[in-house]
N, C-alpha and C positions, 0 to 999 in steps of 0.2 A: 208705268205699270199700274197696279190696282189703285183705285182712286181714293178720295178723301177718307180718312179714318173718322167715321161718324160717331155721334154720341153713343149709339148702342154698342159699338165696338169698344169704346172707352170703358163702358160699364163691365163688359165681360172679360176684358183683356187682363185685368188685374189678377183674376183667378186662373186664367188660361194661359198666360204668357209663357210660363216655363214649359208647359206641355206643348204649346205651339212651336216653341223654339226647338224642342227635342224631336218632334215628329214632322214638322213642316206641313202639317195638315190642319188640324183644329176643327174637326167636324164633331158636332154634338147632336144627340138625338132630338127629334122634334115631332110633334103631333102632325105637322104639315107634311112630313116626309113619309107619306103613306106608301109610295112605291119608288124605290131608289132609281129604277129604270122603268120605262114604259112597259106595261104588261103585254101590250100588243102594239104592233107597228104597221103602218102602211107605207112608210118611206122605205124603199128597197135598201138592202145591205150594200155597203160600198167599202172597199179597202181604202183607207186614208192614203192619199198620194196618187189616186187613180188619174186625176186630171192635173194638168200643168199649165193650162191657159183658160181664158174666159171666152165666151162667145163673141163679145165685142167690148172695146174700150172707147168711151165717148168723152166729150168735154162740153161744159155748159157754164155760162155766166150765172152766178147765184150769189146775191148779196155782195160781199167784199171780195169774192173769189171767182176764179175760173176753175171749176171743179172737174177733176178727172174721175170717172166712175165706170165700173163694169156693169153691163146689163145683159140679162138673159131672160128667156121666157116670153110669152105672148104680151104684146103691148097693151092689150085689153084685160089682162089678168089682174087679180087682186094684188096690189103692190106690197112688196116686202123690202125693207131697208136693212142692210146688214152692216154693222159698224165695228171696225177693228180698234185696237189699242196700241200702246207703246210697249216694246219696240217691234211692232208687227205691221201688217198692211193688208190690202184686199185679198192677198193669197191665202189668208187664214180661212177664206170662204170658197176656195177654188173647187172643192168637192161639194160643198153645201149648195152653191148656186144652181148647178145643173139638176140636183135632186129636187129642189123647189120649182125650178122651171118646168121639169117634166110633170110636176103635179099641177101645172097650170098657172103658176104665179109669175108676176112680173117682178124680177129680182134686180134691185139696185144696190151696188156695192161701191160707195164712194171712198176715195182717198181723203182722209182728214187733212185739215190745214197743216202744211209742213211735210207732207208725204207725197210721193209719186209725182203725178202730173198736175196736181192741184197747185195753183199759183194765185197770189194776190194780184188784184187788178191794178193796184197802185203801189208804187214803191214807198209812198208816204204813210201807208197804213201801219199802225203799230202791230208788231208781231206778237199778238196776245194769245196766251194759252189757257186763260182762266176758264172754269168749267161751263159757265153759262154761254160763253161765246161759241164754243164748239157745238153746243146744242142748237144755238141760233143758226149756225151754218147749215145744219141739216133741215131746219124749218125753211130756210131760204132756198135750199135745194129742192125741197118738196114743192115750194111755190113755183120755182123755175120749171119744174117738170109737170106742173099742173096736177100734182097729187094732193088731194085734200086730206086723205086719211090712209094710214098704212100700219101694218105690223112692223115694229122696230125691234131688232135683236142685235145683241153685241156682247163683247167681253172687254174687260179692262176699261180703257177710256171709253170704248164703245158702249159698255154696259152702263157706265155712269151717265153717258149722254142719253141713252134710252130712258133711264130713270128720270133725268131732268126733263126730257120732252114730255113724259107721261105726267110729271108733277106740274109743270108750267103750262103745257098745251095739251091737256088730255083729249080735247076734241080732235087732235091730229093723230092720235094713237088708237088704233083698234085694239091693240094689245102689245105687250112687250115680253121679250125673253132676255133675262139679265143674268149673266154668269156672275156668281158670287153676290147676288142680291142687291141690297140697297147701298149705293155708293156715294150718295150726295153728302157733301160736307161743306166746310168753310174754313178760312184761315183762323177765325176766332175759335172755332171748335178744336182746332189743331194746336192751340197754344199750350194746352196742358200736356206735360211730358208723360210718356208711357213708361212702363217698367223696362229695364234694360234689355231683356230678351226680346221684347216687341220692338224697341228702337233699333235693335241690331238688324231686324228684317228690312228696315228702311235705309240701309247703308248708302244706297245710291242717291237718296234724297239729300243726305248730308254732303255727299261728294259734289252734287250739282249746286249746292249752296255756295261753293267756293269758286273763285275765278280759275283756280287750278283745275277744278272739276270741269268747268265749262271748256277750257282749253283741251283737257284730256279727252272729253267726249268728242270734241270737234276733230281731233287728230286720230282718234281710235274708234270712230263710230261703229264700224262693223264688228270689230273684235269685242267691243263693249256689249253690243246688242246680242252677239252670239252667246256671250257669257250669261246674259240675262235669260235667254232662251233655255240654256242648260240648267240654270238654277230654278227657273220657274216650272220647268217640265222635266224633272230628273229622269223619268222613265221613257221619254220620247226620243227615239233613235232617229232623228231627222238627218238627212244627208246634206252634203254641201250644196247640191243643186237646189234643194228646197229652201235653204237659207238664202242663197244668192238671189233667187227670184224676189224675195221680200227685201233683201238688202239694197236692191236697186232703187227702192222707193225712199231710202234714207239719203240718197244723193239729190236732195231737194235744197234749194238755196235758203229756205227758211226752217229747215228741220231742226237744227241745233237751237236756234232762237226760240222756237215754239216749245220744245221740250224743256229747255232750261227755265223759261218763264213759267211754264206750267208748274214745275216742282218748286220753284221759289215762291210763286204766288200762293200756293196752297199752305205754306208755313209762314206766310206773312213777311217774306223777304223781298218781295217785288209787288209793286202796286198794280192793280187792275185799272180798267178805264171807267171813269165815273159814269159814263152813259149806260153802263151795265149794273150800276149799284142797286137799282130797284130789283132786278132779277136776282142778284146775289143775296139781297136781304130776304127775299122770299125763300130762297134755297137754304139760307142759314137757319130757318125755322124748322128744317127737316120735315117738309110737307109729306103727308100720307099720299100714297099712290092708289088711285081708285080704279084704274083700267085693269082688265084681265092680265095676269102675269104668271109666267113660269120662271122660276129661278133654278139655275143649274150649278153644280159644282163637280169638279173632277176629284177623284179619290187620291190623286197624287199631285195636287196643286202645291208647288213649292214657293209660290208668291204669297205675301201677306194677304190674308182674307179673313172675314168674319164667319162664324158658323151661322147656319140659317136661323137658329134660335135668337140670334142677336137682332135680326131685322124682320122677323115674321110679321110683327104688328105694324110695320110700315106699309103693308099692302092690305087694303080693305076690300078690294074687289075679288073676283074669282081668282083662285091662286093654287099653285102646286109647286112643290120643291122636288127636285130629282138629283140624287147623287149618282154620277156616272162612274162606273167602276171599270177596272182593267188597266190601271196605271195611267189614267188620264190626268194631264197637268193643266197648266194655266191657259194654254192656247186651245181651249176645248173644241171650238168648231173645226180646227184643222186636225186635231188628234182623234176626235170622235164625231165626224160629220153627220153620220146617220142619226145619232142621238140629238144633235143640235137641230138638224132639219126637222126631226119629228116634233121637237118642242115647238118650233115655229108653226107647223101645221096644227098642232093641238091647241096652241093659244089662239090661233085664228078661229078655231071652233068654239072656244069659250065665249 
Protein backbone atom coordinates (compact mmCIF):
# COMPACT_ATOMS: atom_id res chain seq x y z
CA UNK A 1 0.00 0.00 0.00
CA UNK A 2 1.03 3.65 0.39
CA UNK A 3 4.69 4.06 0.85
CA UNK A 4 7.11 5.17 3.52
CA UNK A 5 5.81 7.58 6.18
CA UNK A 6 8.17 10.44 5.50
CA UNK A 7 9.52 13.10 7.81
CA UNK A 8 6.86 15.59 6.79
CA UNK A 9 4.04 13.20 7.56
CA UNK A 10 5.51 12.62 11.01
CA UNK A 11 5.38 16.34 11.71
CA UNK A 12 1.74 16.81 10.77
CA UNK A 13 0.34 13.53 11.99
CA UNK A 14 0.51 14.38 15.67
CA UNK A 15 -2.13 17.06 15.20
CA UNK A 16 -4.08 15.32 12.46
CA UNK A 17 -4.07 11.69 13.61
CA UNK A 18 -7.46 11.71 15.30
CA UNK A 19 -9.12 13.51 12.42
CA UNK A 20 -7.50 11.16 9.93
CA UNK A 21 -8.73 8.13 11.81
CA UNK A 22 -12.22 9.56 12.04
CA UNK A 23 -12.57 10.61 8.43
CA UNK A 24 -10.12 8.29 6.62
CA UNK A 25 -9.28 11.30 4.46
CA UNK A 26 -6.91 13.89 5.86
CA UNK A 27 -6.96 16.66 3.26
CA UNK A 28 -5.83 20.12 4.30
CA UNK A 29 -6.03 23.35 2.35
CA UNK A 30 -2.97 24.43 0.39
CA UNK A 31 -1.98 27.39 -1.68
CA UNK A 32 -0.82 24.90 -4.30
CA UNK A 33 -4.32 23.46 -4.65
CA UNK A 34 -5.52 26.20 -6.96
CA UNK A 35 -7.82 23.97 -8.97
CA UNK A 36 -9.11 20.76 -7.36
CA UNK A 37 -9.89 19.36 -10.81
CA UNK A 38 -8.65 20.61 -14.18
CA UNK A 39 -10.68 23.57 -15.33
CA UNK A 40 -10.54 22.34 -18.90
CA UNK A 41 -9.68 18.99 -20.39
CA UNK A 42 -8.62 17.61 -23.72
CA UNK A 43 -8.64 13.97 -22.65
CA UNK A 44 -12.06 12.61 -23.62
CA UNK A 45 -14.51 11.51 -20.97
CA UNK A 46 -14.52 7.79 -20.27
CA UNK A 47 -16.60 5.59 -18.02
CA UNK A 48 -14.33 3.62 -15.65
CA UNK A 49 -14.33 -0.02 -16.66
CA UNK A 50 -14.84 0.68 -20.36
CA UNK A 51 -11.79 -1.42 -21.27
CA UNK A 52 -10.97 -4.89 -19.99
CA UNK A 53 -7.77 -5.64 -21.91
CA UNK A 54 -4.64 -4.02 -23.33
CA UNK A 55 -3.53 -3.61 -26.91
CA UNK A 56 -0.57 -5.94 -26.33
CA UNK A 57 1.38 -7.68 -23.56
CA UNK A 58 5.11 -8.11 -24.11
CA UNK A 59 8.19 -9.47 -22.31
CA UNK A 60 11.74 -8.15 -22.20
CA UNK A 61 14.90 -8.87 -20.20
CA UNK A 62 15.83 -5.84 -18.11
CA UNK A 63 18.38 -5.93 -15.33
CA UNK A 64 17.57 -8.79 -12.94
CA UNK A 65 14.16 -9.40 -14.46
CA UNK A 66 12.25 -10.58 -17.46
CA UNK A 67 9.59 -7.88 -17.33
CA UNK A 68 6.04 -8.30 -18.51
CA UNK A 69 4.46 -5.07 -19.71
CA UNK A 70 1.50 -3.74 -21.63
CA UNK A 71 2.18 -1.38 -24.51
CA UNK A 72 -0.12 0.90 -26.45
CA UNK A 73 0.20 3.84 -28.81
CA UNK A 74 2.65 4.65 -31.59
CA UNK A 75 6.19 3.30 -31.16
CA UNK A 76 7.59 6.73 -32.03
CA UNK A 77 5.34 8.65 -29.64
CA UNK A 78 6.59 10.42 -26.50
CA UNK A 79 7.01 7.68 -23.87
CA UNK A 80 4.83 7.41 -20.78
CA UNK A 81 5.51 4.85 -18.04
CA UNK A 82 2.61 3.97 -15.72
CA UNK A 83 3.38 2.22 -12.42
CA UNK A 84 0.98 0.31 -10.19
CA UNK A 85 1.17 -0.43 -6.48
CA UNK A 86 0.14 -3.07 -3.95
CA UNK A 87 -2.18 -4.88 -4.08
CA UNK A 88 -2.96 -3.83 -7.63
CA UNK A 89 -1.45 -4.42 -11.07
CA UNK A 90 -1.35 -3.08 -14.61
CA UNK A 91 -5.15 -3.20 -14.90
CA UNK A 92 -5.30 -0.08 -12.78
CA UNK A 93 -4.38 1.65 -16.07
CA UNK A 94 -6.56 -0.34 -18.45
CA UNK A 95 -8.67 2.76 -19.24
CA UNK A 96 -5.82 5.27 -18.92
CA UNK A 97 -3.54 3.59 -21.49
CA UNK A 98 -5.87 3.91 -24.51
CA UNK A 99 -6.64 7.53 -23.63
CA UNK A 100 -2.96 8.39 -23.73
CA UNK A 101 -2.32 6.23 -26.78
CA UNK A 102 -5.07 8.05 -28.67
CA UNK A 103 -3.30 11.31 -27.81
CA UNK A 104 -0.16 10.04 -29.56
CA UNK A 105 1.86 8.72 -26.62
CA UNK A 106 3.77 5.47 -26.42
CA UNK A 107 2.42 3.95 -23.20
CA UNK A 108 4.38 1.36 -21.22
CA UNK A 109 2.70 -0.33 -18.22
CA UNK A 110 5.02 -2.85 -16.51
CA UNK A 111 4.24 -5.47 -13.92
CA UNK A 112 6.47 -4.70 -10.94
CA UNK A 113 8.71 -7.43 -9.54
CA UNK A 114 6.51 -10.08 -7.92
CA UNK A 115 3.49 -9.43 -10.14
CA UNK A 116 2.01 -10.89 -13.28
CA UNK A 117 4.38 -12.22 -15.89
CA UNK A 118 7.47 -10.46 -14.52
CA UNK A 119 10.04 -13.05 -13.41
CA UNK A 120 13.55 -13.06 -11.98
CA UNK A 121 16.14 -14.26 -14.46
CA UNK A 122 17.93 -16.22 -11.72
CA UNK A 123 16.59 -18.35 -8.91
CA UNK A 124 19.57 -17.20 -6.84
CA UNK A 125 18.59 -13.51 -6.83
CA UNK A 126 17.41 -12.26 -3.46
CA UNK A 127 13.70 -11.41 -3.58
CA UNK A 128 14.19 -7.83 -2.51
CA UNK A 129 11.33 -5.35 -2.12
CA UNK A 130 13.20 -2.28 -0.84
CA UNK A 131 12.27 1.04 -2.40
CA UNK A 132 15.41 1.83 -4.43
CA UNK A 133 15.42 -1.59 -6.09
CA UNK A 134 11.92 -1.21 -7.53
CA UNK A 135 12.93 2.16 -9.00
CA UNK A 136 16.12 0.70 -10.44
CA UNK A 137 13.99 -1.98 -12.12
CA UNK A 138 12.21 0.73 -14.08
CA UNK A 139 15.47 2.45 -15.04
CA UNK A 140 16.68 -0.92 -16.34
CA UNK A 141 13.43 -1.34 -18.24
CA UNK A 142 13.87 2.06 -19.86
CA UNK A 143 17.41 1.06 -20.88
CA UNK A 144 16.18 -2.21 -22.35
CA UNK A 145 13.48 -0.39 -24.32
CA UNK A 146 15.97 2.31 -25.35
CA UNK A 147 13.89 5.03 -23.70
CA UNK A 148 16.15 7.83 -22.53
CA UNK A 149 13.50 10.03 -20.94
CA UNK A 150 9.82 9.59 -20.08
CA UNK A 151 6.95 10.97 -18.09
CA UNK A 152 6.50 8.59 -15.16
CA UNK A 153 3.16 8.33 -13.38
CA UNK A 154 1.86 6.07 -10.64
CA UNK A 155 0.10 5.49 -7.36
CA UNK A 156 1.01 3.64 -4.17
CA UNK A 157 4.31 1.76 -4.76
CA UNK A 158 4.22 3.24 -8.25
CA UNK A 159 4.02 6.83 -6.97
CA UNK A 160 6.90 6.20 -4.60
CA UNK A 161 8.88 4.72 -7.49
CA UNK A 162 8.17 7.77 -9.66
CA UNK A 163 9.31 10.03 -6.80
CA UNK A 164 12.54 8.05 -6.39
CA UNK A 165 13.29 8.06 -10.11
CA UNK A 166 12.80 11.82 -10.23
CA UNK A 167 15.01 12.31 -7.17
CA UNK A 168 17.87 9.99 -8.14
CA UNK A 169 17.69 10.07 -11.94
CA UNK A 170 16.05 13.41 -12.86
CA UNK A 171 17.65 13.26 -16.30
CA UNK A 172 15.43 10.23 -17.08
CA UNK A 173 12.16 11.92 -16.04
CA UNK A 174 10.50 14.56 -18.18
CA UNK A 175 7.94 14.93 -15.41
CA UNK A 176 6.01 12.83 -12.91
CA UNK A 177 2.45 12.33 -11.72
CA UNK A 178 2.39 11.10 -8.13
CA UNK A 179 -0.79 10.12 -6.32
CA UNK A 180 -0.52 11.21 -2.67
CA UNK A 181 2.61 13.22 -3.31
CA UNK A 182 6.02 12.66 -1.79
CA UNK A 183 6.38 9.08 -0.57
CA UNK A 184 10.14 8.60 -0.20
CA UNK A 185 11.21 7.37 3.24
CA UNK A 186 13.62 5.10 5.08
CA UNK A 187 13.64 2.51 7.87
CA UNK A 188 15.45 5.00 10.11
CA UNK A 189 12.76 7.61 9.57
CA UNK A 190 10.13 5.02 10.43
CA UNK A 191 11.66 4.10 13.80
CA UNK A 192 9.74 6.79 15.65
CA UNK A 193 6.28 5.58 16.70
CA UNK A 194 3.18 7.37 15.48
CA UNK A 195 0.12 8.26 17.53
CA UNK A 196 -2.19 5.23 18.03
CA UNK A 197 -4.81 6.38 15.53
CA UNK A 198 -2.16 6.65 12.83
CA UNK A 199 -0.57 3.32 13.75
CA UNK A 200 -4.00 1.72 13.43
CA UNK A 201 -4.13 2.65 9.75
CA UNK A 202 -1.01 0.51 9.17
CA UNK A 203 -2.48 -2.66 10.71
CA UNK A 204 -1.43 -4.82 7.76
CA UNK A 205 2.20 -3.77 8.21
CA UNK A 206 2.14 -5.16 11.75
CA UNK A 207 0.49 -8.33 10.46
CA UNK A 208 3.18 -8.80 7.83
CA UNK A 209 5.85 -8.39 10.49
CA UNK A 210 4.91 -11.80 11.92
CA UNK A 211 5.43 -15.27 10.51
CA UNK A 212 1.72 -15.86 11.07
CA UNK A 213 1.03 -12.86 8.86
CA UNK A 214 3.32 -14.14 6.14
CA UNK A 215 1.60 -17.52 6.20
CA UNK A 216 -1.83 -15.89 6.31
CA UNK A 217 -1.08 -13.71 3.31
CA UNK A 218 0.26 -16.69 1.41
CA UNK A 219 -2.85 -18.77 2.11
CA UNK A 220 -5.40 -16.00 1.67
CA UNK A 221 -3.81 -13.68 -0.87
CA UNK A 222 -6.89 -12.86 -2.90
CA UNK A 223 -9.24 -12.46 0.07
CA UNK A 224 -6.67 -10.27 1.82
CA UNK A 225 -6.14 -8.06 -1.21
CA UNK A 226 -9.84 -7.71 -1.89
CA UNK A 227 -10.27 -6.45 1.68
CA UNK A 228 -7.52 -3.88 1.08
CA UNK A 229 -9.30 -2.73 -2.08
CA UNK A 230 -12.51 -2.25 -0.11
CA UNK A 231 -10.86 -0.37 2.75
CA UNK A 232 -8.71 1.81 0.50
CA UNK A 233 -11.55 2.73 -1.87
CA UNK A 234 -14.72 2.56 0.24
CA UNK A 235 -16.91 4.18 -2.43
CA UNK A 236 -15.60 2.19 -5.40
CA UNK A 237 -18.18 -0.43 -6.38
CA UNK A 238 -15.86 -2.74 -8.31
CA UNK A 239 -17.25 -6.04 -9.55
CA UNK A 240 -15.83 -9.54 -9.28
CA UNK A 241 -14.53 -9.57 -12.85
CA UNK A 242 -12.56 -6.37 -12.25
CA UNK A 243 -10.90 -7.76 -9.15
CA UNK A 244 -10.22 -11.15 -10.75
CA UNK A 245 -8.36 -9.59 -13.67
CA UNK A 246 -5.88 -8.04 -11.25
CA UNK A 247 -5.88 -10.99 -8.85
CA UNK A 248 -4.37 -13.16 -11.58
CA UNK A 249 -1.15 -11.12 -11.21
CA UNK A 250 -0.81 -12.13 -7.54
CA UNK A 251 -0.34 -15.73 -8.67
CA UNK A 252 3.34 -15.00 -9.18
CA UNK A 253 5.94 -17.25 -7.50
CA UNK A 254 7.68 -14.23 -5.94
CA UNK A 255 4.65 -12.15 -4.98
CA UNK A 256 4.45 -13.04 -1.30
CA UNK A 257 8.22 -12.81 -0.79
CA UNK A 258 8.41 -9.34 -2.38
CA UNK A 259 5.43 -7.95 -0.47
CA UNK A 260 6.58 -9.29 2.90
CA UNK A 261 10.14 -8.09 2.40
CA UNK A 262 8.93 -4.63 1.36
CA UNK A 263 6.88 -4.07 4.48
CA UNK A 264 9.40 -5.62 6.85
CA UNK A 265 12.28 -3.68 5.31
CA UNK A 266 10.58 -0.34 5.66
CA UNK A 267 10.25 -0.73 9.45
CA UNK A 268 13.72 -2.22 9.94
CA UNK A 269 12.72 -5.86 10.43
CA UNK A 270 14.43 -7.10 7.27
CA UNK A 271 17.79 -6.20 5.78
CA UNK A 272 18.20 -4.77 2.33
CA UNK A 273 21.14 -5.54 0.07
CA UNK A 274 24.36 -3.64 0.74
CA UNK A 275 24.92 -2.92 -2.93
CA UNK A 276 21.97 -0.52 -2.74
CA UNK A 277 23.11 1.23 0.45
CA UNK A 278 24.36 4.33 -1.37
CA UNK A 279 21.00 4.79 -3.08
CA UNK A 280 19.15 4.36 0.19
CA UNK A 281 21.42 6.84 1.97
CA UNK A 282 20.57 9.44 -0.63
CA UNK A 283 16.87 8.71 -0.28
CA UNK A 284 17.06 8.86 3.52
CA UNK A 285 18.00 12.55 3.15
CA UNK A 286 14.53 13.16 1.65
CA UNK A 287 15.87 14.82 -1.53
CA UNK A 288 13.89 17.58 -3.18
CA UNK A 289 12.33 16.70 -6.54
CA UNK A 290 13.12 19.21 -9.26
CA UNK A 291 11.28 17.85 -12.30
CA UNK A 292 7.78 19.08 -13.25
CA UNK A 293 5.21 17.35 -11.05
CA UNK A 294 1.48 17.03 -10.62
CA UNK A 295 0.29 15.38 -7.42
CA UNK A 296 -3.20 13.92 -7.18
CA UNK A 297 -5.46 12.78 -4.37
CA UNK A 298 -8.85 11.14 -4.33
CA UNK A 299 -11.46 12.68 -2.05
CA UNK A 300 -12.37 9.25 -0.61
CA UNK A 301 -8.93 7.69 -0.18
CA UNK A 302 -9.25 5.23 2.70
CA UNK A 303 -5.56 4.34 2.77
CA UNK A 304 -3.04 6.18 4.97
CA UNK A 305 -1.78 9.23 3.14
CA UNK A 306 -0.42 12.71 3.92
CA UNK A 307 -2.15 15.97 2.99
CA UNK A 308 -0.55 18.02 0.24
CA UNK A 309 0.57 20.63 2.78
CA UNK A 310 2.92 18.06 4.28
CA UNK A 311 4.94 17.56 1.10
CA UNK A 312 4.53 20.68 -1.03
CA UNK A 313 8.05 21.94 -0.27
CA UNK A 314 9.58 18.69 -1.52
CA UNK A 315 8.82 19.75 -5.11
CA UNK A 316 10.89 22.69 -6.33
CA UNK A 317 10.03 22.57 -10.04
CA UNK A 318 6.80 23.41 -11.83
CA UNK A 319 4.06 21.94 -9.69
CA UNK A 320 0.30 21.51 -9.34
CA UNK A 321 -1.91 19.66 -6.87
CA UNK A 322 -5.36 18.33 -7.74
CA UNK A 323 -7.98 16.87 -5.47
CA UNK A 324 -10.15 14.53 -7.54
CA UNK A 325 -13.72 14.54 -6.31
CA UNK A 326 -16.62 12.14 -6.72
CA UNK A 327 -15.86 9.46 -4.14
CA UNK A 328 -12.47 8.56 -5.66
CA UNK A 329 -10.37 6.24 -3.52
CA UNK A 330 -6.83 4.96 -3.43
CA UNK A 331 -6.76 3.29 -6.86
CA UNK A 332 -7.13 6.67 -8.54
CA UNK A 333 -6.20 5.79 -12.14
CA UNK A 334 -8.76 2.98 -12.32
CA UNK A 335 -11.47 4.92 -10.49
CA UNK A 336 -10.89 8.23 -12.29
CA UNK A 337 -9.02 7.41 -15.53
CA UNK A 338 -9.83 10.68 -17.29
CA UNK A 339 -8.45 12.80 -14.44
CA UNK A 340 -5.31 10.68 -14.21
CA UNK A 341 -4.70 10.74 -17.97
CA UNK A 342 -5.27 14.49 -18.06
CA UNK A 343 -2.64 14.97 -15.36
CA UNK A 344 -0.15 12.99 -17.44
CA UNK A 345 -0.84 15.11 -20.50
CA UNK A 346 -0.60 18.31 -18.47
CA UNK A 347 2.68 17.45 -16.75
CA UNK A 348 4.15 16.61 -20.15
CA UNK A 349 3.31 20.17 -21.19
CA UNK A 350 4.96 21.66 -18.11
